[in-house]
Every structure is written in C-alpha cells, then in structure tokens.
Legacy VTK file of the C-alpha trace (Angstrom):
# vtk DataFile Version 3.0
C-alpha trace
ASCII
DATASET POLYDATA
POINTS 413 float
9.199 -0.183 28.369
12.762 0.950 27.678
14.067 0.693 24.126
17.631 -0.690 24.074
17.984 0.293 20.410
18.005 4.050 20.937
17.991 4.854 17.197
14.575 3.203 16.972
13.201 4.798 20.150
10.965 7.365 18.367
9.148 4.469 16.695
7.949 3.347 20.104
6.092 6.473 21.104
2.275 6.419 21.134
0.181 8.123 18.497
-3.507 8.874 18.134
-5.109 8.708 14.700
-7.906 11.104 13.774
-11.076 9.691 15.270
-9.282 8.597 18.427
-7.734 5.259 17.407
-4.847 4.772 19.852
-1.555 3.341 18.564
1.151 2.162 20.926
3.946 2.438 18.369
4.592 4.052 14.974
5.457 0.900 12.961
2.857 0.100 10.290
2.504 -3.199 8.474
2.522 -2.411 4.752
-0.028 -3.522 2.149
1.734 -6.427 0.427
0.373 -8.472 -2.459
0.945 -12.172 -1.697
-1.090 -13.939 -4.438
-2.521 -16.596 -2.141
-6.251 -15.840 -2.305
-7.438 -18.712 -4.492
-10.520 -17.834 -6.522
-9.998 -14.286 -5.224
-11.185 -15.333 -1.755
-9.017 -14.904 1.373
-7.930 -18.326 2.612
-8.001 -19.540 6.227
-4.204 -19.335 6.555
-4.423 -15.578 5.935
-5.737 -15.283 9.497
-2.520 -16.808 10.818
-0.343 -14.775 8.446
-1.762 -11.423 9.537
-2.183 -12.275 13.224
1.456 -13.408 13.421
2.399 -9.824 12.565
-0.249 -8.088 14.680
0.775 -6.297 17.861
-1.274 -4.533 20.540
-1.773 -0.962 19.431
-0.189 -1.550 16.014
-1.605 -0.529 12.647
-1.813 -2.994 9.764
-2.916 -2.423 6.167
-4.137 -5.403 4.187
-2.858 -6.551 0.833
-4.482 -4.845 -2.129
-8.103 -5.976 -2.217
-10.041 -5.677 -5.460
-13.232 -3.606 -5.636
-14.889 -5.149 -8.696
-14.714 -7.930 -11.248
-12.931 -5.627 -13.697
-10.394 -4.488 -11.120
-8.151 -7.570 -11.261
-4.731 -7.782 -12.873
-2.744 -10.222 -10.737
-3.362 -13.879 -9.891
-5.031 -14.915 -6.662
-5.582 -11.463 -5.222
-8.523 -11.120 -2.837
-11.628 -9.142 -3.556
-14.205 -7.466 -1.362
-17.089 -7.114 -3.794
-19.018 -10.354 -3.150
-20.731 -11.700 -0.043
-18.434 -14.740 -0.092
-15.338 -12.537 -0.062
-16.667 -10.379 2.779
-17.484 -13.490 4.798
-13.990 -14.898 4.194
-12.371 -11.681 5.422
-14.246 -11.725 8.739
-12.145 -14.407 10.529
-8.964 -12.824 9.180
-9.917 -9.434 10.592
-11.018 -10.979 13.881
-7.667 -12.742 14.296
-5.843 -9.426 13.900
-8.138 -7.485 16.213
-7.983 -10.235 18.827
-4.277 -9.371 19.060
-5.182 -5.729 19.749
-4.120 -4.280 16.403
-6.010 -1.877 14.136
-6.621 -3.179 10.605
-7.353 -1.167 7.446
-8.269 -2.761 4.111
-6.520 -1.439 1.021
-9.161 -1.124 -1.717
-7.748 -1.462 -5.213
-8.534 -1.281 -8.925
-5.554 -1.934 -11.202
-6.983 -0.183 -14.274
-4.757 -0.752 -17.301
-2.310 -2.951 -15.315
-4.334 -5.965 -16.374
-4.962 -8.193 -19.380
-8.068 -9.421 -21.221
-7.497 -12.806 -19.532
-8.547 -11.166 -16.247
-11.521 -9.301 -17.683
-15.115 -10.426 -18.196
-15.568 -11.749 -21.742
-11.872 -11.099 -22.492
-12.591 -7.383 -22.818
-9.846 -4.773 -22.738
-8.734 -3.396 -19.362
-9.914 0.130 -18.603
-7.938 3.271 -17.839
-7.859 7.051 -17.920
-6.538 6.856 -21.493
-5.716 4.285 -24.146
-1.960 4.565 -23.571
-0.388 1.182 -22.747
2.271 0.339 -20.169
5.596 0.584 -21.989
8.232 -0.069 -19.314
9.854 -3.464 -18.733
7.005 -4.787 -16.591
4.840 -7.563 -17.965
1.543 -9.124 -16.944
1.308 -12.463 -15.152
-1.171 -14.241 -17.353
-3.936 -16.471 -16.043
-3.950 -18.444 -19.302
-0.258 -19.381 -19.349
0.303 -19.695 -15.616
1.422 -22.991 -14.175
0.807 -23.829 -10.516
2.357 -23.404 -8.121
2.865 -19.812 -9.199
6.544 -18.955 -8.607
7.368 -16.061 -10.959
10.760 -15.323 -9.424
11.920 -18.862 -10.236
10.499 -19.056 -13.744
13.453 -18.379 -16.023
11.424 -19.076 -19.157
8.942 -16.292 -18.366
6.205 -18.341 -19.989
3.836 -16.913 -17.390
4.376 -13.364 -18.633
2.573 -11.475 -21.362
2.826 -7.945 -22.661
0.325 -5.455 -21.331
-2.227 -4.428 -23.924
-3.471 -0.960 -24.785
-6.479 -0.340 -22.522
-9.841 1.144 -23.355
-10.220 4.768 -22.314
-13.094 5.202 -19.908
-15.856 7.571 -20.939
-16.663 10.195 -18.324
-20.166 8.759 -18.073
-18.691 5.480 -16.730
-16.781 7.049 -13.852
-19.643 7.498 -11.352
-20.218 3.729 -11.369
-16.544 3.077 -10.591
-16.577 5.686 -7.820
-19.538 3.808 -6.408
-17.566 0.555 -6.507
-14.964 2.147 -4.231
-17.764 3.339 -1.950
-19.357 -0.103 -1.798
-15.993 -1.776 -1.214
-15.399 0.556 1.727
-18.792 -0.355 3.186
-18.060 -4.050 2.657
-14.725 -3.665 4.459
-16.402 -2.128 7.471
-19.005 -4.912 7.397
-16.128 -7.421 7.438
-14.826 -5.801 10.633
-11.990 -3.637 9.318
-11.342 -0.381 11.181
-11.137 1.519 7.902
-9.846 1.475 4.344
-6.846 2.726 2.452
-7.745 3.863 -1.070
-4.984 2.643 -3.389
-4.069 5.741 -5.392
-0.442 4.784 -6.052
1.937 2.669 -8.107
0.466 3.202 -11.549
-2.963 1.721 -10.828
-6.327 3.202 -11.791
-6.437 6.332 -9.630
-2.768 7.018 -10.335
-3.518 6.667 -14.058
-5.796 9.690 -13.744
-3.319 11.629 -11.600
-0.216 11.280 -13.811
-0.013 13.423 -16.942
2.265 10.829 -18.551
-0.793 8.563 -18.722
-3.780 10.889 -18.600
-4.027 12.663 -21.950
-7.757 13.317 -21.711
-9.292 16.573 -22.907
-12.458 16.475 -20.801
-13.165 17.414 -17.156
-10.900 14.590 -15.954
-7.759 15.515 -17.900
-5.421 18.366 -18.691
-5.030 20.628 -15.653
-3.937 19.292 -12.275
-7.372 20.127 -10.934
-8.983 17.949 -13.581
-6.523 15.102 -13.189
-7.183 15.022 -9.425
-10.940 15.083 -9.909
-11.454 11.315 -10.040
-9.297 10.698 -6.937
-11.190 13.353 -4.998
-14.546 11.974 -6.104
-13.499 8.563 -4.783
-12.348 10.079 -1.486
-15.566 12.065 -1.166
-17.731 8.995 -1.767
-15.804 6.822 0.688
-15.747 9.518 3.366
-19.494 10.005 3.064
-20.028 6.265 3.355
-17.779 5.341 6.297
-16.314 8.585 7.685
-13.072 10.492 7.172
-11.532 8.962 10.308
-11.850 5.540 8.669
-10.456 6.613 5.294
-6.817 6.755 4.220
-5.163 7.006 0.819
-1.847 5.787 -0.586
0.046 7.901 -3.143
3.322 7.469 -5.037
4.482 10.829 -6.402
7.703 9.403 -7.851
9.118 6.103 -9.073
7.387 5.682 -12.417
6.337 2.072 -11.817
4.115 0.776 -14.654
5.060 3.827 -16.763
3.353 6.159 -14.271
5.287 9.355 -14.938
4.328 12.941 -14.196
6.003 16.094 -15.499
5.533 17.895 -12.159
5.030 15.336 -9.381
5.618 17.835 -6.579
3.097 20.288 -7.976
0.497 17.624 -8.774
0.599 15.808 -5.446
0.912 19.048 -3.458
-2.355 20.233 -5.011
-4.015 16.916 -4.169
-2.751 17.024 -0.577
-4.048 20.555 -0.143
-7.483 19.313 -1.194
-7.236 16.318 1.120
-6.533 18.638 4.062
-10.241 19.470 4.007
-11.207 15.987 5.179
-8.962 15.191 8.181
-8.483 11.668 6.872
-7.168 8.818 8.976
-3.876 9.196 7.086
-2.118 9.898 3.827
0.435 7.216 2.972
3.226 8.206 0.559
5.825 5.990 -1.075
9.425 7.159 -0.900
11.072 7.954 -4.265
13.720 5.299 -3.692
11.058 2.631 -4.260
9.950 1.469 -7.702
7.412 -1.343 -7.578
8.728 -4.075 -5.279
12.362 -2.982 -5.595
14.618 -0.134 -4.596
16.452 2.257 -6.881
20.237 2.622 -6.507
21.056 5.477 -4.137
22.703 7.522 -6.896
19.434 7.451 -8.895
17.252 8.855 -6.119
16.874 12.557 -6.902
13.567 13.334 -5.185
12.161 13.424 -1.667
8.843 13.346 0.162
9.960 16.404 2.134
8.137 18.933 -0.103
4.832 17.265 0.789
5.562 17.344 4.475
7.240 20.742 4.703
7.342 23.601 2.207
8.827 27.097 2.508
7.594 30.559 1.628
9.309 33.913 1.756
12.630 35.282 0.570
14.233 37.247 3.407
12.381 35.456 6.187
11.663 31.861 5.303
8.644 30.271 6.954
7.978 26.560 6.822
4.523 25.048 6.744
3.046 21.582 6.411
1.632 20.911 2.957
-0.343 17.990 4.327
-1.463 18.787 7.832
-2.866 15.417 8.877
-1.355 12.046 9.729
1.449 11.266 7.266
2.850 7.759 6.687
6.185 7.267 4.929
6.844 3.931 3.209
9.693 2.374 1.313
13.121 1.054 2.175
13.197 2.224 5.784
15.445 0.706 8.432
14.861 0.960 12.167
17.229 3.923 12.281
15.796 5.786 9.291
12.277 5.200 10.582
13.234 6.555 13.975
14.800 9.593 12.338
11.698 10.187 10.209
9.560 10.293 13.352
12.025 12.380 15.363
12.455 14.959 12.603
8.745 15.279 11.890
9.165 13.917 8.348
6.498 11.331 9.158
4.037 10.456 11.883
4.096 6.748 11.126
6.503 4.559 9.147
5.433 1.620 6.992
7.537 -1.527 6.649
6.991 -4.230 4.040
9.632 -6.753 3.084
11.329 -6.784 6.496
7.989 -7.085 8.302
6.949 -9.871 5.942
10.074 -11.827 6.899
10.020 -10.880 10.590
6.578 -11.354 12.109
7.909 -9.845 15.359
9.570 -6.871 13.653
8.609 -4.266 16.299
10.204 -6.395 19.009
13.360 -6.879 16.954
13.595 -3.144 16.268
13.132 -2.337 19.941
15.876 -4.754 20.978
18.193 -4.102 18.048
17.941 -7.792 17.197
19.109 -9.374 13.920
16.523 -9.734 11.171
15.483 -12.763 9.152
16.374 -12.362 5.489
13.389 -12.157 3.167
13.099 -14.556 0.241
11.870 -12.898 -2.963
11.235 -16.304 -4.503
8.283 -16.808 -2.161
6.796 -13.300 -2.244
4.134 -14.385 -4.731
4.312 -18.171 -4.568
1.206 -19.978 -3.448
2.234 -22.215 -0.587
2.847 -21.691 3.108
6.611 -21.381 2.543
7.572 -17.745 2.885
4.089 -16.952 4.162
3.504 -18.309 7.651
6.829 -20.062 8.353
9.228 -17.162 9.009
10.591 -17.715 12.541
10.049 -15.472 15.530
13.176 -14.280 17.329
13.278 -17.131 19.840
12.681 -19.749 17.116
15.969 -19.315 15.217
19.456 -20.169 16.389
20.639 -16.640 15.649
17.726 -15.232 17.612
18.317 -17.508 20.585
21.975 -16.487 20.695
21.016 -12.812 20.580
18.481 -13.187 23.386
21.125 -14.798 25.557
23.323 -11.708 25.163
20.388 -9.461 26.077
19.654 -11.498 29.177
23.334 -11.483 30.114
23.339 -7.691 30.015
LINES 1 414
413 0 1 2 3 4 5 6 7 8 9 10 11 12 13 14 15 16 17 18 19 20 21 22 23 24 25 26 27 28 29 30 31 32 33 34 35 36 37 38 39 40 41 42 43 44 45 46 47 48 49 50 51 52 53 54 55 56 57 58 59 60 61 62 63 64 65 66 67 68 69 70 71 72 73 74 75 76 77 78 79 80 81 82 83 84 85 86 87 88 89 90 91 92 93 94 95 96 97 98 99 100 101 102 103 104 105 106 107 108 109 110 111 112 113 114 115 116 117 118 119 120 121 122 123 124 125 126 127 128 129 130 131 132 133 134 135 136 137 138 139 140 141 142 143 144 145 146 147 148 149 150 151 152 153 154 155 156 157 158 159 160 161 162 163 164 165 166 167 168 169 170 171 172 173 174 175 176 177 178 179 180 181 182 183 184 185 186 187 188 189 190 191 192 193 194 195 196 197 198 199 200 201 202 203 204 205 206 207 208 209 210 211 212 213 214 215 216 217 218 219 220 221 222 223 224 225 226 227 228 229 230 231 232 233 234 235 236 237 238 239 240 241 242 243 244 245 246 247 248 249 250 251 252 253 254 255 256 257 258 259 260 261 262 263 264 265 266 267 268 269 270 271 272 273 274 275 276 277 278 279 280 281 282 283 284 285 286 287 288 289 290 291 292 293 294 295 296 297 298 299 300 301 302 303 304 305 306 307 308 309 310 311 312 313 314 315 316 317 318 319 320 321 322 323 324 325 326 327 328 329 330 331 332 333 334 335 336 337 338 339 340 341 342 343 344 345 346 347 348 349 350 351 352 353 354 355 356 357 358 359 360 361 362 363 364 365 366 367 368 369 370 371 372 373 374 375 376 377 378 379 380 381 382 383 384 385 386 387 388 389 390 391 392 393 394 395 396 397 398 399 400 401 402 403 404 405 406 407 408 409 410 411 412
C-alpha cells in the first residue's frame, strides 16, 4: 500500500527477525510501565489495551514484567514468576496474536530501585553494590500510597520516599538470580509470548552491574569492563539456552544516567558488550537514545552523545573503513517522530524503531504515520494512574473530530 507520508515510508518496509519472524513494518510498540496490574497480576483490560495497539506483522514489547518477589520496585507492576501470573498473561497474549502481531515480554528486576516496603520481610533491596540512588528520583512507596495512584497529580509527594542504600549481592547469590531470568523466560513462552526482552537498561539490576558509577565491586563481577558485563552475559546465556537466541532480545541504555546510572566510558563499555552479543544472533538489541532520561527527554542542547558508535564504527587513518559494532537486528528507542524514525531506517542507523508515549496515546499510530495524520496528545497525568482513563480510551483516528476532518481531506484527494 502506498505511503502518503513519504518521510515515514521506510518505516513501512518489511523486515525479518532472526529465526524467521516476519514483520510488515518497522514500528515497534515500546515497553511501557502502566501500574495497572493489581496484586502484580495482569488484569483483563490489559488484553484490550495491548490488542488496540496490535497490528498485523507488528512487533510489541510488554511492560516491564518482574521475574521474582524481590524484583519489584513500583506499584502494580505485573510479574511472571507465579502460575497465577502466567495464567493471567495468556488471554492478553492471545488478544495480541489474534491481531497478527508478534509479542515479546520484557523481563525485569529493578535491583536497588526499590524500597524495603516492596521486599519480603522489609529487607533491603539488592544490587551490584551498596551505593544508593542519589539523583532527584524517589521511590513510590506502597506504605504511603493512596488509591487511585496518580503520582503526576500529587503535589504533596506524600507517596514518595527516598531510595535506601541497597545490600550488595554476594557472588554466590548471582546464579540463583540468573536462574530467575531463565525461569521467567520459560514462563513467558508458556504464556504464549514469541520471546522475551531482557531489561538491561535504565539503572535497573543488570545496568547496575554494567555501569562503573554503581558497580564498585572488586571480585569477578566488578572492575574491568569484562567483569562488569559478566552478569549480563550470564543472564543472556541462560535465557538463550532455555528458549533460543531467536526468541531473546535485550534492552540497553548506554547514556542518560537515569537512577544515577553513570558510566565513565559508556561507548567502550557497551561496545564490548555488543561485541560479545554478536556471538548469539539474538532476536534484537534495543538501545535507548541519549536524548531520553527515564520517562522524559533532555533539552536538545544537553544531548552530547549518539547511538551511532554502536551501529557504525570506523578504523584506519588514511583509508577509513566503517563496520557494524553490533551486527544483528538493532532497535532504536526514544523521542522519535515519524520522520526521524524513517530517517533512522533509511540511513541504516536502525533496523526497527520503538515508539512509546505517542503509541500509548495513538493506538493506531502506524496508520497515522502512514497517512501523515494528526496525533492525539498524551496525558502524563494518566501514565501511571490506575483507571481506564488514559489506558484504553484514547481515540482511533476516525473517533475524534480532528481525525474525521483529516480523513475527509484524504478522501477528497
């Protein structure tokens, strides 16, 4: 089908993931925390929420889904470590796949980005080190929270508490956590997902091992880049052995510093990790653009870095040769428009482009991009609230007055 919005045209070319999964377009639905899984169990309306945004031949990644009881750090986030949770995911996954979309589950452990209120017996959260989060972020506390949970509207911030210093994990504890990722991946496949995305980004547990601003260990999991990548690679290895490389992806955030996740050499650290990941031919590697920090964007004049070094590096002095650092499927996420996404595909900067806030607010985002249609505005106040508002009530193009007017102009042409 022709694409009237020519800037977006590259987004509407087919792509085949490793393992043969056929995509009809390059627009990926991002993993977005929505805080609506009461008792950490996906609710029935999640099936409608995800299926509204599913398209034939599209790729979707679920909200962060917790791998163990100690992995929680946000209210009402779903898990995939109990039989009840797996059973609750099954109708959600079926609703998405009935629309012809592929669906990956993002498996997640927050590490130190938690609070004793979330932990069994009020124990300390766990991490690569005992260093606490020191930026301006705070923890949404289960003990002080009032329902409905609307953090963006709570000017008193009574729902917020300071993050505490975590307990440093002993190396002897790590194999059990690696196995939790493995079991979560198996549970996701049992629930019907096409694969999993290992959450290795945004200052959460795996990222806490990767970043030397957090990881100050002196054992086999700290110090050198090889040691700091060890835990991430052990998780990847375990998941790949359990479900297959073609069903395994990973999300990374080299830059941004969200939750005090800083690294002195992000290009060097993540380049080493990507070189190791080349050995697997994973379903994809998903990297967050440096303009994104948490759920917000940095001002343009503060963005100094780029994902380009991970996609294309140069060698030589007189004759410069370019090569791909990561040679497999590469997803770029963060702040993209239809035009910038199209350019990323056309230039080879990415194979697929992930959209979050705009896709959240526009369940028919691929159609709108293809037509060059106006977009619904997203409402931050309902990102993490607990009702259906801002969840399943965003209008499709033909359901809003602005959309109807636009469609009339398209038909007139």
